[in-house]
N, C-alpha and C positions, 0 to 999 in steps of 0.2 A: 322208556327212561324218563323220569320226572325232570321237569325244568328246574334249574338252580335258581333259588330266590336270591336276588342281590343283597349284599350286606348293607349295613348302616354306617354312616359316617358320624362320628361324635367329635365335636369341637370341645375339648376339655380344658376349661380354665383351672389353672393350678394355684392361683394366688401368687403372692409376691416373692416367695422363697422358702418360708418355713413349711416343711411338709405337714405340720399339724394344722396349718391353715387351709389345707385342701378340704373341700366340702365332702360330706358323707356320700353324696351322689357321685361326685367325681371319682372318689376312691373306689366305689362299686363298679363304675363303668370301666375304669382302668383294669381292675382285677378280672373282669369278665370278657374284655376285648380279645379278639383273635390276634390283632395286629396293633402294636404300639408304634406310632410314627412321631418323629421329633426332628427339629431343626438344630443346626449348629453352624458356626463358622468353620473355616477350613482346618482349624486346630483340632476339631473333632469333639471338644468338650461341650456337652449339652446341659445347660442349666435345667431345662424342663425335665429331661430324663432323670437328673439327679433328684429333683423334687418328687417325681412320681415313683422312684425306685422302691420305696417301702410298700407300695400298693400293687406292684407287679408280681406276676407269678412265673414259675418255671414253664418253659415250653412255648411262651408267647413269641410270635414273630416280631421282628423289629425292623422298621424302615428308617434309616438314618439319612435325613435330607440335608446335604451339606451345601451351603451357599457357595457359588463359584467366586464371588467377590463380596466384600462388606464395605470397608473403607478404602481398599487399595484400588489401583488403576487396573484396567483390563484392555486387552487388545482385541476384544470382540468387535466385529464389524458394526454392531449396533450400539457400541459404547456400554456404559454401566447398565442403562435401562434395558438394552437389548439382551445383555447377558442374564439379567435377573428375570426378564419375561420368559426367556428360553428355559431357565431353570424351573420356574413355576409350572410351565407347561409339562416338562418332563416329570417333575415331582407329582403333579396331578395324575398323570397317566400311570405312574407306579402305584399310587393309591387306588386308582380306578380298577387296575387289574385284580387287586385283592377284593374290592367291593363286588366286581362282576363275578368273582368266584364264590360269592356268598359269605365272605368273611367280614366281621365287624371291625372297623378301624377307629381307634382312639387317637386323634391327632392332638398332641399336647401343646398347650399354649401357656406360657408364664403370664401371670396376671389374669386378664379377661380375654377371651378369644376375639372379641370385636373391639378391643381398645388398643390401638397401635400394635396389632399382633399379625404374625405371618399367617395365622389360620384363615383370615378373610380371603387371602389370595387363592387358597385351595377351595374355600366355600364357593367363591364365584365360578370356579371351573368345574365343580362336582355336584353342587346342590340341585342343578337342573336335571341331573341324570340319576342320582341316588338319594335315598332318604337321608336327611341330615338333621341333627339336633345339637344345640349348643348348650353347654353347661357353664353358666357364668362363674367367674372367679373374682376374688378380692383384688382390686387394682392396686398398683404401686402407689397411687395417690392416697388411698385410704391407709395403706400400711405406713407410708411416710408421715402422714398426719398423726397416726397413733404413736409412732416413734418420737415425734416432736412433742407430743403431750399437751397440745393446746387446740382449741377449736379452729377450724380452717375458715368456715363461713357461718354466719348466723343471720336470722331475720331475712331481710330482702337484699342482702349483699350478693354480689355477682362473683362467681368463681370462673376464671378463665384458664383453660388448659392450653399450654403453648409448647410447640416443639422447639428445642434449642437450636435447630437447624435454620430457623428463620433469620433473615438479615438483621443485624444489630439495630438498625434504625426502626424496623418494623416491630421488633421485640420491645424496644423502648416505648413506642407509641401505645402498644397494647397494654404494657405494664402501667402506664400513666392513666389509662382509661378504665381500669378494673379495680374492684375492691380487694380481691385476693387472687393469687395465681399459683399454678403448679407448672413448672418448666421441666419437660421431659427431654430425653435424648441428649444427654450431656456429653461426657467423654471429651473429645477434642474441641467441641463447641464451647467449652466452659469460659475461655477468655472473653468471647463475644457476649455470652450471657452475663458475666460479671459486669462488663461495660454497660450493657443495657440496664441492668439493675442500678448501677451508679447514675447513669444519665437520667433515669426516670425518678430518682430520689428514693428508691425502694431498697437499696443495698443494706442499710442498717437494720431493716426489718425482715431480711431474707435469711433462710436457713437451708443448709445442705444436708441431705440424707442419702447415705450410700448403702446399697444392698439392704433395704428395709426389711425387717423381720428375720433376716438370716443371722447366723452366728458371727458374721463379719460386718454387722451393721455399724455405721458411724453417723453421728449427728454433730454438725458443726455450724458456727456462724458462717454464712456464705462468703463474707469478706476475708475469712481466715484460711480458705481452702487453697492448697497448692495446685495450680493449673495442671501440672504434670502428673498429678495423682488422682485424677478423676476418671473412673470407669464409666462405660456406657450405662450400666444399671445403677444410676443415681438420679436424684431429682432435687430440684430447688423449690421450696415453698415460701410464699409470701402470705402469711395468715391475714384474714380480714379483721377479726376482732383484736382489740388490744389484749395481749396476754396478761392474765391475772396471777400467774405463777412464774417463777424463774424458769426459763427454758433450758433444757439440757445443754451444758457446755457453753452457754452464751457468755458467761463471765470470764472464762479462762480457756478459750479454744486452743491456744498454744499449749497450755498445760495438759489439756485432754489429749492432744496429739502425742505429746511426749509420753504420757501414761500408756496410751495404746501401743506405741512403739516398744516400750518395755514389755508389755503384756504379750505382744507378738513374738518377741525374742524369747521370753520364758516359755511360751507355748511351743515354739519350734525346738527349743532345747530339750523339752520333755517328751515330745511326740516321737514315737519310734519311727525310724526311717526304714523304708522297705528296700526294694532292689529292682533294677531293670536287667532282664536277661534277654539278649537278642539271639534268637534261635533260627536255625535253618531246617526246614522240614525235608529237604531233598526235593528233587524235581517232580515227582509224581506219585510213585507207589508208597503206601504206608510202610512197606518193608524197608525203605531207604531212610526212614527217620531213625536216628541213633537212639539207643537207650538213654543216653545222657540228656538228649532233648526231650524225650518222652517223660523223663522224671521232672524236668523243669516245667513242662506243661501241666503235669499233675499237681505240682506244688503252687502254681501261680493262682493268685486271687483274681487277676485281670489279664485278659488277652487284648492286645492292640495290634491292628494290622489291616492290610487290604482285605476287603470282603471275601474275595475268592480264596485267599490263603487261610483266613480264619475259618471258613466253611470246611476246610480239610481237617480241622481239629475236632474230635468228638466233644459234644457238650457234656459239661460236668455240673452237678447241682451246686449252686451258690457261686459259681465262677462267672464273673462279669465279662462280656464280650463287647469290645469297642471297635466296630468295623467302619472303614472309611474308604474313600476313593483312592485310586493308585497314584494320584498326582499331588499328594499332600504330605510328602515325607517329613519335612521339617516340622509341620504342625503335629503330625503323628508322634514324632520323637518328643516334642515338648509335652504332649499330653501324657506319654508314658512316664517321663521324668517327674511331672507334677503329681501323678498318682503315687509314684514311689516315694516322693517327698512326704506325702501324707500317710505313708505306712504300708502301701500296697506292694505285693510281690507281682511284678508285671513281666509278662512274656511278650516281647515284640516279635511278631511272626513274619518270617520271610520264606519264600520258596528257595530251593537249592541251598547255597551257602550264603549266610547273611552278609559276608564280607565281599561278595562278588555282585556288583550292580544291585545292591539290596540295602537293607535298613541299618546295618552296623555302622557305616560311615555317617549316616544322617543322625543317629542317636549319639555317637561319640562327638560329632561336631557340635551338636546342640548342648551336650553335657559339659562342654568347655566354658559355657556361660557361667559366670560367678554365682548366679542364682541357684544353680544345681550343685554347688559345692557340697560334698558330703553324701551325695546320692550315688551308691555303687552301681557300676555297669559291668556286666559280663557278656562275652560273646561266645556262643557255642557253635562249633562248625557243623556244616552239613555237606552232603554230596552235591557237587556242582552239576548243573545241567550239561556242561561241556564234557565232563568225565562220564556222565551217564550215557550220552549219545555216543561218545567214543567207544565205550565198552560194548555197545550193541553191534558195532561194525568191525571191531578189532582193536587197533592201536594207532589211530591217525595222529594222536598227540604224543607219540612215543619219543619225540625229540623236543628241542626248544619250540615253544609256541607262544602266541600272544592271545589275549582276550580283548576284543573291542566291541563296544556297543554302537550300533548304527543310529541310535536315537539322538536327535539334535535338540531335545527338549531342555537339557541342562548344559549343553555345550554347542557352539556353532558348528555347522556342517564343515566349514573350512578346517576346523581342528580334526574332525573325523577323517576327512579326506587326506590330510597331511599324515596322520598316523597310519592309515591304510597303505599309503604309498611307501612310507618308511619301512613298515613291517614286510611288505611285499618285496621290496628291494633287498631286505636282509635275508630272504629265502627261509622264512619261518612259517610253519603252519599257523592258521588263524582260526580261533573260535569266535564266531560272530553272534553276539547277543542282540536282542530287540531289533531284528532286521526290518520289520514292517509292522504297521498297524492299520486300522481303518482310515486314519487321517494321514498316514505316512506310507506312500506306495512307491515312491520313485527312487528311494535310496539303494535298493538292491541292484537295480540296473546301473546306477552310478557307481556303486562299489565294483560290480563286475567289470565295467569298462576301465576303472582305475587299475584293478588287479591285472587285467590283460596287458597292460603296458609293461608288466614285469614278469608275468607268468605265462607259460605255454597254454594254448587253448585246451589241450587235453588234461590239464591239471585236475585231479579228482576233487569233487565237492560233495560232502556228505550233508544230506538234509534229514534232520531228525525232528519229528513233530510229535508232541504230546508223549514223549518217552517216559515210560512208567505209568502212563494213563491208559484209559480204556480204548482210545483211538490211536495208539502208538503206530508210527510208521517211520522206517529208516531206509533210505535208498541213496544211491550214488549216481551223480551225473558229472559231466565235464564242465569246466568253468565256462566255456563258450556256449554250452547248451543250457546254462542256468536260466530258468524262466521265472522272472519276478512274480508272475501270477500264481505260482505254486508255493509262495512263501508268505507266511503271516506271522503274527506276534507269538504264536505258540511253537514256531519253528526255530531251531538253532542250526546254524551252518558251520561246518568245519571245512576250511579251504586248505588243501594240501600244499606241501612244499615240493621242491624238485626231487626230493628223496622219498616222496610218498608213492606207494605202489598199490594197485588194485589187482587182486587175483580172484578167480572163481572157485567155488567149492560146491558140494552137493547142497549145502544150505544157503547158497547165495554168495554174493560178493563179500570179500574181506579186504580190509584196508589197513595198511600200517605205514608209519613214517620211520625209516631206518635211522638208527643211532650212529651209523657210520657214513662217512663221505668217501667217495672214491678218490684215491690218491694218484 
């Protein structure tokens, strides 16, 4: 058996935003690569992938590397830096697995891969093990200068590139000591940047360029910018040479803003609005996906969802797939609504039923934000995991029952415990979702002990794992014998009531909860 030759890592500079500014070499490498890798924040929208999309081909593998944090706080033991370092290590190993298998990986980088780019963190971790080549790209500084339409530096003038995250006093000092400047990483840092420009006497000669080269490009006098309206992908330039032509929007920045607002309103009024359809695939087998959901999946231009669930949907030519981690429901919902607002027909994928511990609530909650007014949202039902497990063993949910998630990620455990005790005292059967995970292993035992305060030790408990899938198993134990080690995230539990009965048949145990109470 021949040895597999490792693949090659390409650091692909995409330029500042306009897909037509992607170099010929970058376009060729993107089209030829086995794997396309790209970063995004937790909302799931990747600027780099959007730039590269015209050069990608069907059948390419995609690695979506989602930052665990960007500007928000984190409860990681190592703080922000610890969370980011851990993410980079994990992301590097994901790419290393492809490279070791002989696949070429094109890691996309907006601008240039070695200019304030995430690519360099992967390069440091992979270039000593695999062949790596970097394709330079046009930087945002060059694009912003072109948008401004005046020379940035000439002769022996010095250009200083500064991150806006520097302390205001340091920015002020460096602005005073240079002929020309480009200030990057704006966003929430802009008030401090404006103050530094003012304190250094450079504010009147400074210009703000937002999303240079893209269809949403803006060029304004730096003094006229609204601090609350500054995205991260913007830059402030202080040209060295005295401009010899009127700079764009210098004379009437306020008028330019008003004109742009009207243009954006006109554009949104004429752009066709798409739709978001939240669908449930059912718990495992393709046979449990309804014809209504299958039709919606066929008609969708974009699929949005947790990677595991999207992988259950057959690929279709021309259909875009936006997979992400299972812990970014709100960001995923916003991404779907944003795509629909731009005219896409979006299917948001859930397993089971989308209204049961799934994406329907997240999408509808996000859609209540005024910015999504006019974007239609539909919810298509699916077979629930609880009903699927129940059907395999009989009718344990034949009377009143409750559904409770043991996960304490979105609600405190005290609330979970209170609800478990209340339902147990009410003598209802309970379908337990999300009983355990690799990070959550103690709740099943805690649940069992709580329920035993109200239920007899011989109360039947159904354990259904991967129901409808290739490793399906369904069995019955008593509440006192419930072993937490036998329960994982793919398991659903059904805890019986006082009227739940187990009896044996030739095909194994059968369980039902009577609809009658003894009088």
